[in-house]
N, C-alpha and C positions, 0 to 999 in steps of 0.2 A: 770045455772051452775050445780045445783043438778042433772038435767036431763042428762047433759053431763057425769058427773061422774058415774051416775047409768048405762047409756048405755055402757060406757067403761068397767065397772066391769062385766056386763052381757056378753059382747063380749069376754072378756078374760076368763071368766068361761067356756063359750062355746068352746073357743079355746083349753083350757086345756083338756076338755072332748074329743073333736075330736082328739087332738094330742095323748092322751093316747090310744085311740082306733086304730088310724091309724098306730101308730108306735110300737105297741106291737110286740116284737121279730123282730123289723125292724132294719137293719143295716144302718149306715150312708151312705150318698150319696158319690159318687166318687168325688175327687178333690174339697172338700167342707170345708169351715171354719166353725167349730162348733159354734153355737150361745151361748153356755154355757161356763163354765170355761175352757173347752178344746180349745177355740179359743183365749185364752190369749197369747199374743206375737206371734200370727200368722199374717202375713202381707198379701201378695198376697195369694189367695187360693192355697193350695198345689198342686204339680204336681206329679201324681202317675200313671204309665202306667198300673197297675194292675186293671182289670175291674171286677166289681161285678154286672154289668147290666144284668137283667133277665126279662126286660119288663118295661113299663112306671111305674114310682114310684113317688107319690106325697107326699112331706113332708110339713105338715102344722105346722108352728111355730109362735111364737110371743114373745112380751116382754111388761113389764109394769114397770113404776117407780113412786115413790112418794117421794117428798122432804119435809123436815121441814126446814124453813129458819128463822134465827135470825141474821139479819144484820142491821147495822146502817150506814148512809151516811151523808156527810156534804160537803159544799163548801163555797166560799167567801160570798155568799148571793146575788150575782148579779142577779141570777135567782133562784126563790124559788123552792126548791125540794119537790117532792111528799112525803107525810108522809108514812113511812113503819113501820111495827112492826114484831112480831114473830108469825108465823102461818104456816100451810101447803099450798103448792102450788097445782095447778090443776094436778091430775094424768094424765100421758101420756101413750099411748099404741101404739104398732105396730102390724101389721099382716104380716107374711112372707109366701110366697108360693115358694117352691123350688121343681123343677120337673126334674127327670131324663127322658129325652125324647128319647134318643137313646144311644148306646154305645159311650161314649165320648162327649155327648151333654147334657147340663144342662141349665135350665132356672131359673132365680131368679126374684121375684117381691115383692116389699115392699110397704105396704100401711100404712100411719099414721092414726090410728083410732082416736086419739086426740092428739093435741099438743098445745103449748102455743100460737102459731100464728093462728092455725086453729083448733078450737074445733070440727069441722066436719071432717069426714074421707076424705082423698085424697091420690092419688098415688104419692109416691116419685119418682119411676122409676123402670126399670127392664132391664134385658139383657140376651142374650144367651152367654154361655161359651162353646167353642168348643176345646176339647183336642184330638179328633181323627176325621178323615175324612172317617170313615167306612160307613157313609150313602151315600157316592159317590161310593165307591167300596171297598170291603174287602182288607185291607192292603194298601190302597191308601196313599202314602207319609208317611208311618209309621216311616221311619228313621228320617224324619224331625219332625213329630208331636210328637215323643218321647220326644222332648224338647220344643215344641211350644204350646202356648195357644192363642186362639183368643176370644176376647170379643166384642160383638156388641149390642148396644141398647141405650136407653135414660137412662144414668147411671151415677153413681158417678165416676168422673174422678180420675185417679190414679196419682195425683200430690203430690209428697212428701210421707213420711211415717207417718206423724202426724195424717192424717185422719183415719188411721187404729186403733188408740188408742182413738179417740174422741167419745163422746156420740152422737149417731144418734137418736135423739128424745128419745124413750124409750129404745133403745138398748144401755145401759150404762154399760154393764158388762165388756167390754174391757178397760174401762177408770178407772185408779186407783184413779182419783180425781172426784169431782162433776162437775166442770166447764171445758170447753174446753179452747184452747189458746185464748189470747186477739185478735189477728188477726187470725180468724178461717177460714183457707183456705179449702173451700169445695164448689163444684159445681156439678150440674147434667146437662149434655149436651148430645145431640145425636151424637154418634160417634163410633169409633172402636179403639181397642188397640190390638197390637200383642206382645206377650212375647216370649223370648227365654231364657231358664234357663238350665245351664249345669255346673256341678262340682262347684256349689256354686255361679257362676256368673249369674247376672240378667241383661237382656236388655229388654227395652220396648219402642215402638214408638206408638203414637196414634194421631188421628185427630178427631176433632169435629166441629160442626157448631157454637160453641161459644154462643149459645142461651140457656137461662133458660126456657123461655116460647116459645113454638114452634108455628109458624104462617107463612103462605105463603104471607102475606101482607108485604108491604115495602121491596121488594126483594133487593134493593140496600144497605140494612143495614146488609146483611149477608156476611160472609166470613169465611174461614177455620181457626181454631185454632189448634196449634200444641203442643203436649206434649211428653216428653221422660223421661226415667229413666235408670240409669246405676248403678249397685252396686254389692256387694258381700255379701253373707250370708252363714255362715258355722258353723256347730256344730263341733268344733275342737277336743273336747273330751267329756267325760261324764259330765264334770263340766262347760266347757267354750263354749259359743256361741258368735260369732262376726258378726255384720252386719253393712255395711256402704253403703248408697245410695246417689246419687245426682239426682235431678229432675229439669226439666225446663217446663214452661208453657208460651206460646206466643199466644196472641189473633190475630185474623185477623180483618176484617172490621165489627166490631159490635159497635152499639151506646154506649153500656155500658158493661164493664166486670163484671160478677157476682162472681168472684173468692172469694171475702170476704163478700158477701151479699146473697149468694144463699141458705143458710140454712133457710128454711121456718118454721122449728120447733120452734126455739127460744132458747135464753140463759137460763141457769139455775139460774142466779141471777136476780130474779124478781124485777122490778121497781127501781133498784139501779141507782142513778144519773139521774133520770127522772124528768121532771117538774111536777108541780101541774096539776092534771087532766089527767095524762098519763093513757092509757089503756093497758092491757096486750097484746092484739092482735096488737095494733098500735105501741107499744114500746117494741117489742119482742127481741131486740138485746142488752138489758141492760148489761153493763160491757164489751162489745166488742168494737173493733175499726175497722172501715172500712175506708181505706185510700181514697176511692172514686177516684181511678186513671183513671176511664173512660175506653177508648179503648187504643189500642196499648200497652198493658201491656206485659212486659217481667218479669217473676218471676222465681227465683231460690230457691231451698230448698235442704239443706244437712242434713242428719239424721244419726248420729252414734248410734248404739245400742250394748251394751255389757251385757251379763248375765253370771255371775260366781256363780255357785250354786244358793243360794237364793237372791243374790244381783244383781240388774240390773240398768243400766244407759241408758237413752234415751235423745237425744238432738235434737234441731232444730235450724238451722241457715238459715235465709231466707232474701231475698231482692227482692222487687218488684219495678218496675219503669214504669211510664206511665203518661199520662196527662188526666185530666178530661175534660168533655165537655166545649168548649169555652175557654179552657186554651191554652196558647201559648207555655209554657215550661213544660217539664216533671218534675215530682216530684218523690222522692224516699221514700220508707218505709222499715224499717229493723226490723226484729224480732229475738230475741234470747230466747231460752227456754232450761232449763236443769232440768231433774228430776231424782231422785234417789229413788229406791223402794227396800225394803227388804221384801222378802216373806219367811215365816217360818211356822212351825207346820206340822202336817200330811198332805202330798200332797200340801204343801204351801197354806193352807187354810186361813192364816192370812197374812196381810201385813201392813207395815208402809211406808210412803213416804213423800217426799217434792219436790216442784217444784218452780223454779224461772223463771219468764217470763217478758221480757221487750220489748217494742216497741219504736223505735225512728223513727219519721216521719216528713216530710215536709208537714204540714197539708194544706188542701185546703183554710183555712182561712188566710194563709200566715205565720203562726207561726211555729216555730220548737218545736214540742211537744215530750214528752216522757211519757210513762205509765209503771208503775212497779207493778207487782203482785207477792205475795208470797202465796203459798198454802202448808199447812201441814195436812196430813190426815192419816187415818187408815181404814182397811176393814176386813171383815170376810165373807168367803164363807160358809154359813150355809150348803148348798149342792152345787152340781155342777151348779144348776140352780138358786140359791138364794144368793144374795150378799147384805150385809148392809155395808155402808161406811159413814164416816164423815170427814169433813175438816174444818180447820180455814183458812179464806181467808182475805188478806189485799191488797188492790189496791189503788195506788196513781196516780194522774194526775199532770203533771208539764208542764209549758210553755204556757198554754192557756191564751188567751186575757182576760182582766178584765171583759169583758161583757159576757164571755162564762159561760155556766152552769158548765163546768168542771174546772173553775178557782179555784185553791186551793182545788180541789175536792179529796175525798177519800171515800172508804167504807171498812168495815171490820166486821167480825162476823163469825158465825158458820152455817154450812150446814150439814144436815144428809139426806141420800138417801137410799131407799130400791129398789132393782132391782130384777125382775124375768125375766128370759130369757130361752126359750126352743125351 
């Protein structure tokens, strides 16, 4: 463990040195979401037809987080819980490579240097983003590409808006809280997405192969998955911005959908509601809920976002329906989340926030369960690249069978997190 932490620290120090050298007097990339405070409340990467391309440009970035956890948990005693105390969690780190390859063509690649699930480095995924077709012919379809973006790769699917505010391993600067949603919709699949944005309206259609791990074996288990998004996002005046989107995700012929289990990095709440003998790598989704709907999933998510001066509201209304392996009937899982954030101070460097999150689901055990979570937090951007935040979390489990580890279960306590992102 000490070796892992040491290697992660050394890697990040090297990254900082390389980053400072490579980006001295360097402008940002075109159509790019900044990895620092400038990326807050940015959803899809911006679309701007103004080009600054003057040759291949490589941007080396990264992020690192460290949490202090002081949480208690309890249940009915049907299954003995692992003992937990107050201490630091394993530091996590990301390495990002973003490359301007041609006028209107950019590549992104993210590698997890260390995570809760995998202390060793591994690639999350990457994609090409195409905003112009100048590489085919100067001015080719420029009237259409003025409003169109194409993404192709093994990448994070754009289902819903909540994934733009979640912590992606060490990239936690966009998240005003420490933990993600209870039902954490996130998956990386090979596919393509086409966007059309004009006068505030957003349209997206995408297709993927529905697989998390790619392989040519078992060809009968593959089939196209479909996703789409429709919405409106407009800065109405200097003080008011309004955004509303609706998204759909539908799987094809896949043995298992990974929509709620594809995050290999892990939850921020270490060992909560886990049995005696639990390991960090083996029990890396503590505090989350995976409805395990198997294949033939149809999921919908609606996300309203309103920001008036320093006050912002973000909501999630979600429903997923499908059936697990060997199940005859489809089951439904619903999620609701509402968060209110107030940002204040010079350049909104401070914030206070609260989130209520609830899941109602027909569990694979046959029980109708619900899980409720309340998070109350605060944060301080020490610089554009450094954020410290803290939260109080309280989560309760209801409706579980008397033999379940979650029967009469709950956890609560404090989390503090330091984030560096550049």
